C-alpha positions, 0 to 999 in steps of 0.5 A: 520388645527388643530393639531389633523387633522395634526396628523391624516393625518400623521398617515394615511400615516404611516399606509399605509406604515406599512400595505403594503407589506414589501421588504426583504432588505436582511433580513432572514425570521425570522427577516422579519417576526418579523419586520412584527409583529412589523409593525402590532403592530404599525399600530394597535396602530396608529389606536387606536390613530386615533380613540382617535383623532376622538372621542375626537376632530372631532366627538364632533365638528361635533355633535355641528357644529352649535356653530362652528366659521368660522375658525373651519369650514374653518379648517374642509374643509381644513382637508377634502381636505387633505383626498380626493384630485386630487393627492390621496385618504387618507380617502373618508369615513371620507371625507363624514362624514365631508361634511354630517355634513357641509351639515346638518349645511347648511340646518339648517342655510338655507345657499344656497351657503353652501348647494350647495358647500357641496352637491357637495363635498359630491357627490365627496366623494361618487363617490370615494367610488363608484369606488370600485364597478367596475365589480359588477352587477348594481342592487348591485351597483345602490343604492350607485350610486343613493346616489351619483347622488342624491347629484349632482342632488339636487345641480344641481336643483339650476340652476333655481336660477342661475340668483339670485345667484351672487356668481360665485363660487356657480354657478360653483358648480351648473354647475359642479354638473350638469355635474357629474349627468352622473357619474357612471354606468347606465342601458342603455348608452343612459341615460348617453348620454342624461344627458351629451348632456343637460349639453353641451347645458347649458355650451355652452349657451351664456346667462349662460356664460355672467352672470358668465364671471369669470368661466373657461367655456372652461374647463367645456365644455372640461371636459364635452366632456370627459364625453361624449366620455367615454359614448361609449358602448363596448357592443356587442349590438348596444344600442345607437341611431344615435343621441347618436352616432353622439354626442359621435363621436363629443366629441371623436374627440374634445378630441382626437384632443386637446390631439394630439395638446398638445402632439405635443406642448410638444414633447410628444407621443399622449396619449393612454387614448383618442386614444382608444375611437377614435378607438372604435368608428370607430369600433362601427360605422362600419368604421373599423372591430373588428380585426382592432380595436384589432390590434390598441389596441395591438399597443397602449398597446405595445407602453406604457412605463413599466418604467413610473408610469404615468396615461397614462402608467397605462392605457396602461398596465392595463386598456386597456388590460381590455378592450381588454379582454372585447371584447375577452369575447364577441367574444370568437372565437378570443381567440385562435389566440390571446392566446399568446398575451393575456398571454403577457399582463398579465405578463407585467401587473404583472411585472409593478405593481410589480415594481410600487413605493409604494409612487405613488400608487393611486386610479387610479391604484387600479381601473384599477386593478379592471377592469382587474380582472373582464375582465380577460380571461383564455386561454388554457395552459395560466396563471390560474385566481387564480394564477393572483389574488393571485399575486395581493393580495400578492402585494397590500393586503398582510393582506388579503392574509395572512387571506385567506391562514390561513383560507385555512389551518384551513379548511383543518385541520377541513376537515381532522378531519371530514373525519377521522370520516365520510368519506362520509360527503362531498358526496353532492359534485358531484366531491367528490362523484364520487371518489372511492379511499378513499385516493384520495377522502380525498386528493380531499377534503383537496385540495378543502377546501384549495382552498376555503379558499384561494379564499373566500375573493377574492372579497375584491380586489374591497375594497382594501383601506377599508380592507388593508389600514384601518386607523380607525374603519369603518362607517356604510356605509363602513360596508354596501359596504364592504358586496359586497365583497361576490357577487363580489368574487362569480362573479369573481370566477364563470366566470372562469373554473379554479375557478368556484368551489370556487364560493359558498364559496365566496358567502355564507361564511357570511350567517348564518347556519339557514338563519336568518342573514348574507349576501348576500340573494342570497345564499340559503344554502339548494339549495347549493350542496357545503353547507357543505364546505361553512359551514366550510369556514364560521366558520373558516373565522369567527374565524380568523377574530375575533381573528386577522384580523378584529381588525383593523377596528372593535376595538374588540379583542378576544382570540382563546379561547373566539372565540371558546366559542362564536362559540359554543354558536351560534351553530345551529344558526350561525354555523352548530352544526356538526362543532361546536361540534368538537370545543369542543374537546380540541385537535381538536380545538388546531389542528385548532389553529395550522393550523391558525398559520401555514397558516399565517406563510406560507403566510408571507413566500410567501410574503417574497419570492415574494417581490424583494430584495431591495438594501441598 
């Protein structure tokens, strides 16, 4: 790799360390906070340096790739391999940019092998980005899934030229692309099964194998069986045909038996990851009842080692509980009898991630946490959903948590100013309107504002790598995808009784006051009884973002005074004039600014207290 590429990789890893939650190491809070400030400044400096490297070195190469020599192209592919590989995801967005350029070059040169290879790797990169979409409605995630599948579909289409292609590696990319057409979510599990079925037929065809004897056919077939085994629907409805079920059962059995044999050969316990589909298919086919399946899942989860930070332990302690909760969501009558066990799952999961070594954190861990956050089941007297999500944010996205608490404190301060002048301002909110006692009403409004602030960005849990580990300014595709945090947050909060009242703030805080711009389209201000509170969150979120949080991924810096002036300039369009008029009052604006600082400091204190003391 080039020196600038090596430096960029080093900076990526350093930024990940600097922006992670810090351990106190016995430091008093004041020293700890000072260290956080220093680390934040260093991270910002490294982001600026990375942008210098990209603008000065990489982007000119990508813009003039047609003139690049073979060595430069090989170095680009080596660089991309470091950005995204089987061990870790460093920068999937930049990986995609590189392979988008390499694909364009291959098309210009009519390089068939180059096109197939670049299409495959671009699909892999897009699939990595799509892993952030766990739990979202299909209509929101489908455009990104389609973009990913189009890469694989185009590469797989070269199968008709299989006989003419002499390079086994290129043939391998075609076959792997064909298999990967089944990645991601589908409207119906039957669509996925049909794709995998056809891939298996191709891979098991002796004529295809004979023409490329150097390919690892057994591995290709086994991995495709894994695809098929993962195609089982966990839906309450029986949506698969008998043929689909037969094919899935066959693949599940093949995968499970092989993993059993491997475990026995290595004197290991059978893997949890593939025991679950085996038990699930028995339930789906009517061989066992739901209670039996749940009991078997409990045995698997109880056997998971909380001191091992392996793929299997992560699956057993985080992902499998997500599926367990999914079944309970479908059959809520089973929840009361399993209330205590569900609570134990959440405690174990949180204890596990709390002790998870920072250098071992990977995309699998984040994917499993996204799964659990979307299937979380609240139980009577059990852990509130909000408390669970706060712990995850503190642990894995401390900057998001600092921002959210700061927004909550500023919203609380602004609401305090409003209530002093207009006690009935929030009476469109039914829970507020019914309160007769003025002080009780005031306190309810302030508490609601603080909660809306804390949870308005909870959907960013899906995009932790973007928001919490950004090492450069975002690309357009990343900006577009990150917008999904609003509907994601709405979905997460609305589905739980304890947090449902905060859902409108999560959904609407990026929609402009006049409805002319912003996202998502699903939020319609005039139809929302909580619109006044959403207006407040929208304003204070923007103020905090442009003065603090967003500097890392936008490169734009504003002082608080500049931000206030910009907000006032946008009154009636982006922001409610009933709110911006209060920013024109100097003492009021200062009070809100102070609230931001108090919120950040309080959040840092909570992060400090939650972090385990590290022994020297």
